[in-house]
C-alpha positions in Angstrom: 107.7 91.8 104.7 110.7 92.1 106.9 110.9 89.6 109.8 112.5 90.9 113.1 113.9 88.2 115.4 112.7 89.9 118.6 109.1 90.7 117.6 106.0 88.5 118.0 104.0 87.6 115.0 100.4 86.5 114.6 100.1 83.7 112.0 96.5 83.2 110.6 96.3 80.1 108.6 93.1 81.1 106.9 91.7 77.6 106.3 95.0 76.1 105.1 97.0 73.7 107.3 93.9 73.1 109.4 93.1 76.7 110.0 93.6 78.6 113.2 95.9 81.2 114.7 99.4 80.9 116.3 101.7 83.5 117.9 105.3 82.9 117.1 108.5 84.9 117.7 110.4 86.1 114.6 113.5 84.1 115.5 111.5 80.9 115.6 109.8 81.7 112.3 113.2 82.3 110.6 114.9 79.2 112.1 112.2 76.6 112.3 109.3 77.6 110.0 110.5 79.0 106.7 107.4 77.4 105.0 105.2 79.9 106.9 107.1 82.8 105.5 106.9 81.4 102.0 103.2 80.8 102.3 102.7 84.3 103.6 104.5 85.7 100.6 102.2 83.6 98.4 99.1 84.9 100.2 98.1 81.6 101.6 98.8 82.6 105.2 98.3 86.0 106.9 101.3 87.1 108.9 101.1 90.3 111.0 103.5 91.8 113.6 101.9 92.0 117.1 104.4 94.4 118.8 
């Protein structure tokens, strides 16, 4: 999945890392949370573009 810096993404932890949902901008994901992108690639976390 390609991450765009200006888009908003919904991060669904699906029971990992305490579960729950966050909404994070692409720039913040790329700069501060590379582990979320890696976990989404592995299928542990669901990452979807909101807009």
